[in-house]
C-alpha positions as CSV (number, residue, x, y, z in Angstrom):
1,M,99.7,114.5,75.8
2,T,98.2,118.1,76.7
3,R,98.0,120.7,73.8
4,P,101.2,122.7,74.8
5,E,103.3,119.6,74.9
6,L,101.7,118.4,71.5
7,A,102.5,122.2,70.2
8,R,106.2,121.9,71.5
9,Q,106.7,118.5,70.0
10,Y,105.4,119.8,66.4
11,A,107.9,123.0,67.2
12,V,110.8,120.4,67.3
13,D,109.7,118.2,64.6
14,A,109.3,121.3,62.4
15,V,113.0,122.7,63.1
16,I,114.2,119.1,63.0
17,A,113.0,119.0,59.3
18,A,113.9,122.1,58.2
19,V,117.4,121.6,59.6
20,V,117.9,118.4,57.4
21,I,116.1,120.0,54.3
22,T,118.7,122.9,54.6
23,L,121.9,120.8,55.1
24,Q,120.7,117.8,52.4
25,L,120.2,120.9,49.6
26,L,122.9,122.8,50.7
27,G,125.2,119.9,51.1
28,S,124.3,118.5,47.5
29,H,124.7,121.6,45.9
30,A,128.1,122.2,47.6
31,A,129.3,118.8,46.6
32,M,129.2,119.8,42.8
33,G,132.5,121.9,43.6
34,W,134.2,119.2,45.6
35,H,133.7,116.9,42.4
36,K,134.1,119.1,39.3
37,H,133.4,116.0,37.0
38,A,130.3,115.0,38.8
39,A,127.1,115.9,37.0
40,A,125.1,118.5,38.8
41,P,121.8,117.5,40.4
42,G,118.9,118.6,38.7
43,I,115.7,120.2,40.1
44,A,113.9,117.2,40.6
45,A,116.7,115.8,43.1
46,Y,116.4,118.9,45.2
47,L,112.4,118.4,45.3
48,V,112.8,114.7,46.0
49,L,115.3,115.5,49.0
50,A,112.8,118.2,50.4
51,A,110.0,115.6,50.1
52,G,111.9,113.5,52.2
53,G,112.7,116.2,54.6
54,V,109.2,117.3,55.0
55,S,107.9,113.7,55.8
56,L,109.8,114.0,59.3
57,L,107.0,116.2,60.5
58,V,104.9,113.1,60.8
59,R,107.6,110.8,62.0
60,R,106.4,110.0,65.6
61,R,103.1,109.4,64.5
62,Y,103.9,107.2,61.5
63,P,107.5,106.0,62.0
64,V,107.5,103.1,59.4
65,A,105.8,105.0,56.5
66,V,108.2,108.1,57.0
67,L,111.3,105.6,57.4
68,A,109.9,104.2,53.6
69,I,109.6,107.5,52.3
70,T,112.8,108.8,53.3
71,L,114.4,105.7,52.3
72,A,112.9,105.9,48.7
73,S,114.0,109.7,48.7
74,A,117.4,109.0,49.4
75,L,117.9,106.4,47.0
76,T,116.1,108.2,44.1
77,A,118.0,111.7,44.9
78,A,121.4,109.5,45.0
79,E,120.3,108.2,41.2
80,L,119.5,112.0,40.3
81,G,122.9,113.5,41.3
82,A,122.4,114.5,44.4
83,S,125.4,113.6,47.0
84,V,124.0,114.4,50.6
85,V,120.8,112.3,50.7
86,W,121.1,110.6,54.1
87,L,120.3,112.7,56.8
88,A,116.6,112.5,56.9
89,L,116.8,108.8,56.7
90,V,119.3,108.6,59.6
91,V,116.6,110.7,61.5
92,A,113.6,108.5,60.4
93,F,116.0,105.3,61.4
94,F,116.5,106.6,65.1
95,T,112.4,107.3,65.2
96,A,111.5,103.9,64.2
97,V,114.2,102.1,66.5
98,L,112.9,104.4,69.4
99,A,109.4,103.4,68.5
100,R,110.2,99.7,68.7
101,K,110.1,99.3,65.1
102,R,113.2,97.5,65.1
103,A,112.5,95.1,62.0
104,A,111.8,97.8,59.7
105,A,114.6,100.0,60.8
106,I,117.2,97.0,60.1
107,A,115.2,96.2,56.8
108,A,115.5,99.9,56.2
109,L,119.9,99.7,56.5
110,I,119.7,96.6,54.6
111,I,117.7,98.0,51.5
112,G,119.7,101.1,51.5
113,Y,123.3,99.4,51.6
114,I,122.1,97.0,48.8
115,G,120.8,100.5,46.7
116,A,124.1,102.3,47.7
117,T,126.2,99.4,46.5
118,W,124.1,97.9,43.8
119,P,125.0,95.6,42.1
120,P,127.1,94.4,44.5
121,W,129.2,92.0,42.2
122,R,130.8,95.1,40.7
123,I,132.1,96.6,43.7
124,D,135.7,97.5,43.7
125,Q,135.3,97.6,39.6
126,R,136.0,100.7,37.5
127,G,133.3,103.1,37.6
128,H,131.5,101.6,40.5
129,T,131.9,101.6,44.4
130,S,134.9,100.7,45.6
131,L,135.8,98.1,48.6
132,A,137.0,100.2,50.8
133,T,133.6,102.5,50.5
134,A,131.4,99.4,50.7
135,L,133.1,98.3,54.1
136,G,133.2,101.7,55.5
137,L,129.4,102.2,54.5
138,A,128.5,98.9,56.4
139,A,130.6,99.8,59.1
140,A,129.0,103.2,59.5
141,L,125.5,101.4,59.4
142,T,126.5,98.9,62.1
143,F,127.5,101.7,64.2
144,L,124.2,103.5,63.7
145,L,122.5,100.7,64.5
146,L,124.3,100.4,67.7
147,V,123.7,103.8,68.8
148,A,120.2,103.7,67.8
149,E,120.2,100.5,70.4
150,L,121.8,101.9,73.1
151,I,119.5,105.0,73.2
152,R,116.6,102.8,73.0
153,N,117.9,100.8,75.8
154,R,118.6,104.1,78.0
155,N,115.0,105.2,77.3
156,Q,113.4,101.7,78.0
157,R,115.4,102.0,81.6
158,A,114.2,105.3,82.3
159,A,110.5,104.4,81.4
160,D,111.0,101.1,83.8
161,T,112.3,103.5,86.4
162,K,109.2,106.0,86.0
163,R,106.8,103.1,86.1
164,R,108.2,101.7,89.3
165,R,108.5,105.3,90.9
166,D,104.5,105.7,89.6
167,D,103.9,102.3,91.2
168,E,105.3,103.1,94.5
169,L,103.3,106.3,94.3
170,R,100.2,104.4,93.8
171,R,101.1,101.9,96.7
172,R,101.9,105.0,99.2
173,A,98.7,106.6,98.2
174,S,96.8,103.2,98.9
175,E,98.4,103.0,102.3
176,E,97.9,106.2,103.0
177,R,93.9,106.0,102.2
178,M,93.9,102.7,104.4
179,R,96.0,104.7,107.4
180,M,93.1,107.4,107.2
181,A,90.4,104.9,107.0
182,R,91.9,103.2,110.3
183,D,92.0,106.9,112.1
184,L,88.8,108.0,111.0
185,H,87.4,104.5,112.3
186,D,89.2,105.0,115.5
187,V,88.0,108.3,116.1
188,V,84.4,107.9,115.3
189,A,84.2,104.9,116.9
190,H,85.6,105.8,120.3
191,N,84.0,109.2,120.5
192,I,80.5,108.1,119.5
193,A,80.7,105.4,122.0
194,V,81.3,107.8,124.9
195,I,79.2,110.0,123.4
196,N,76.3,107.3,123.5
197,V,77.1,106.4,127.2
198,Q,76.8,109.9,128.4
199,A,73.8,110.9,126.1
200,N,71.8,107.6,128.0
201,T,73.1,109.0,131.0
202,A,72.1,112.4,130.8
203,L,68.4,111.4,129.5
204,H,68.0,108.8,132.3
205,L,69.3,111.7,135.2
206,M,67.7,114.7,133.3
207,D,64.8,114.8,135.9
208,R,65.8,113.4,138.9
209,Q,69.4,114.2,139.2
210,P,70.0,117.5,136.9
211,E,73.4,118.2,138.3
212,R,74.8,114.6,137.1
213,A,73.0,115.1,133.6
214,R,74.6,118.4,133.3
215,T,78.2,116.6,133.9
216,A,77.2,114.0,131.4
217,L,76.1,116.8,128.7
218,S,79.6,118.6,129.6
219,T,81.2,115.4,128.8
220,I,79.6,115.1,125.5
221,N,80.4,118.4,124.6
222,D,84.3,117.9,125.6
223,V,84.4,114.8,123.7
224,S,82.8,116.1,120.5
225,K,85.4,119.1,120.4
226,Q,88.0,116.7,120.5
227,A,86.3,114.4,117.9
228,L,86.1,117.5,115.8
229,V,89.8,118.2,116.3
230,E,90.8,114.8,115.2
231,L,88.6,114.6,112.4
232,R,90.1,117.9,111.2
233,S,93.5,116.6,111.6
234,V,92.6,113.6,109.7
235,L,91.0,115.2,106.7
236,G,93.2,117.9,106.5
237,V,95.5,116.2,104.5
238,L,92.9,116.1,101.7
239,R,92.7,119.6,101.3
240,D,94.3,122.6,102.8
241,V,91.6,124.7,104.1
242,D,91.9,127.4,107.1
243,G,95.9,126.6,107.4
244,A,96.1,129.3,109.8
245,A,93.7,127.6,112.4
246,P,95.0,125.8,115.2
247,R,95.2,122.0,115.2
248,A,96.0,119.3,117.9
249,P,99.2,117.5,117.7
250,A,99.0,114.0,116.4
251,P,97.5,111.5,119.0
252,G,100.2,109.5,120.8
253,L,100.7,107.9,124.3
254,A,101.0,111.5,125.5
255,Q,97.3,112.2,125.3
256,L,96.9,108.5,127.0
257,G,95.6,110.1,130.3
258,D,92.5,111.9,128.1
259,L,91.7,108.9,126.7
260,V,91.7,107.1,130.1
261,D,89.2,109.8,131.2
262,H,87.0,109.4,128.5
263,A,86.7,105.7,129.1
264,T,86.0,106.5,132.5
265,A,83.4,108.9,131.7
266,A,82.1,106.1,129.4
267,G,81.4,103.9,132.7
268,L,85.1,102.0,132.2
269,T,87.5,101.9,135.2
270,V,91.1,101.9,133.4
271,R,94.5,101.3,135.1
272,V,97.5,101.8,133.2
273,E,100.7,100.0,134.0
274,E,104.1,100.7,132.6
275,D,107.1,98.3,132.4
276,G,110.7,99.5,131.5
277,Q,112.0,102.8,130.9
278,P,109.8,105.1,128.9
279,G,111.5,106.8,126.3
280,P,110.7,108.7,122.9
281,L,109.1,106.8,120.2
282,P,108.9,107.1,116.7
283,A,106.1,109.1,115.4
284,D,104.3,106.3,113.8
285,V,104.7,103.6,116.5
286,D,103.5,106.3,119.2
287,M,100.2,107.2,117.0
288,S,100.0,103.3,116.4
289,A,100.2,102.5,120.1
290,Y,97.1,105.1,120.9
291,R,95.1,103.7,118.2
292,I,95.5,100.3,119.3
293,I,94.7,101.1,123.1
294,Q,91.9,103.6,121.7
295,E,90.4,100.8,119.7
296,A,90.5,98.1,122.4
297,L,89.0,100.4,125.3
298,T,86.0,101.1,122.4
299,N,85.2,97.6,122.1
300,T,85.6,96.7,126.1
301,A,83.0,99.8,126.5
302,R,80.6,98.6,123.5
303,H,80.8,95.0,123.5
304,S,82.5,93.0,126.3
305,G,80.2,93.9,129.0
306,G,83.3,94.4,131.6
307,T,83.7,97.5,133.7
308,Q,87.3,97.4,134.1
309,A,90.5,97.4,131.8
310,T,94.0,97.4,132.4
311,V,96.7,98.8,130.1
312,R,100.1,97.5,129.9
313,L,102.8,99.3,128.3
314,G,106.0,97.4,128.0
315,Y,109.3,99.2,127.0
316,N,112.6,98.1,125.6
317,G,115.2,98.7,123.4
318,H,113.8,97.0,120.5
319,G,110.4,97.8,120.6
320,L,106.9,98.7,122.7
321,E,104.5,96.1,123.8
322,V,100.9,96.9,124.3
323,A,98.4,95.0,126.1
324,V,94.8,95.6,127.2
325,D,92.7,93.3,129.0
326,D,89.2,93.9,130.3
327,D,87.1,91.9,132.8
328,G,84.1,90.8,130.5
329,P,82.1,87.7,130.9
330,P,83.4,84.1,130.5
331,P,83.5,83.2,126.4
332,A,80.4,81.5,126.8
333,R,78.4,84.2,127.8
334,S,80.1,86.8,125.7
335,P,77.6,88.0,122.8
336,S,80.5,88.2,120.6
337,P,84.2,87.1,121.1
338,A,85.7,89.5,118.7
339,G,83.7,92.2,119.3
340,G,81.2,93.9,117.1
341,S,81.6,93.4,113.3
342,G,85.6,92.3,113.3
343,N,86.7,95.4,111.6
344,G,88.4,97.1,114.6
345,I,90.6,94.1,115.3
346,A,91.5,94.0,111.7
347,G,92.2,97.6,111.8
348,M,94.6,97.3,114.7
349,T,96.0,94.4,113.3
350,E,96.8,96.4,110.1
351,R,98.5,99.1,112.3
352,A,100.7,96.8,113.9
353,T,101.9,94.8,110.6
354,A,102.4,97.8,108.8
355,L,105.2,99.0,111.3
356,G,106.5,95.0,111.1
357,G,105.1,94.1,114.2
358,T,102.2,91.5,115.4
359,L,98.8,91.5,117.2
360,Q,96.8,89.0,118.7
361,A,93.2,89.4,120.2
362,G,91.0,87.0,121.6
363,P,89.1,86.2,124.8
364,R,90.9,85.1,127.9
365,P,90.1,81.6,129.3
366,G,88.8,83.0,132.5
367,G,87.1,85.5,131.3
368,G,87.2,88.9,129.8
369,F,89.1,90.2,126.4
370,Q,92.6,90.5,125.5
371,V,94.8,92.7,123.1
372,R,98.4,92.2,122.8
373,A,100.7,94.0,120.1
374,W,104.1,94.5,119.6
375,L,105.4,97.5,117.7
376,P,109.3,97.3,116.6
377,L,110.7,100.6,116.8
378,G,112.2,99.7,113.4
379,R,111.7,97.1,111.1
380,D,112.9,94.2,113.5
381,Q,110.6,91.5,114.3
382,P,109.9,90.5,117.9
């Protein structure tokens, strides 16, 4: 709790204590006019009432101790002739119940009731507590306990709701971090692969074919610019800097042509096939399809040893099917069936499952590697 919050809390407690002390003192003094034959409370009774009220200042920190002090104050002040003695005890009782000190609160009610009607065997006798008063006091204390329990249950439900909301926020934050990690992996892995291939080409052709080397360097320049824009877009959620700077739209299948161009520049021939009627896709499905294709083509260029790849997009009313096949060597000659460390395939799988879809990836029997994903438009399973 911050200092301003503590200051407000102490201010509220001070006001409550002042109000309780004032009502008890004025009420006990006014009661002398209502009961003309009753003995006037002395200064000691007022001091005891004031002490019980002052203890409310620390009721949140020491609920049981304050409950005991206000109980003793009420019983003692009543014996000294004061009439309004229970207000501080009621406040301390509610504080104890809300602080989950129910046993102490119930014990205080029982002790207070016994003290107010003591000795119980003289109830309804002349000069002692009447039966109606004793029953009324028991009903009032029972009602007080029920009200305190209702308030405690309401506060508990509110605390549970807040805890669930905080857990949900933490879960969403964790999912957002995972999404950003996948985006960073896809952006860096794909573009670095293209830059690496073009840099090697430029180095080999620098002296013999300077024009082709210039073309490779131009490709490196374009790819690095796009990589920086995408990185800026991904990292922009972490800080709000230079908000007026132009930014590229979130990657999606509309940028599939640029992705194919980059793969071509890396030495990979890519053919795109579509089945069904293309239509607008949810933003998360659109971006996930793009990232899966990007990662699959990156793995092909870096690990499969193939020179051709086919991207198939199947549209229907329920979801989008994405398939990427390459013509790499058969499994027996493939250096790594999964391609690299396997982080790329794990990332693609996480993207698909996050949308309620599926993804399978592995070598084809006749050679090459295949990635097949199903991305539902909603949360429907295929």
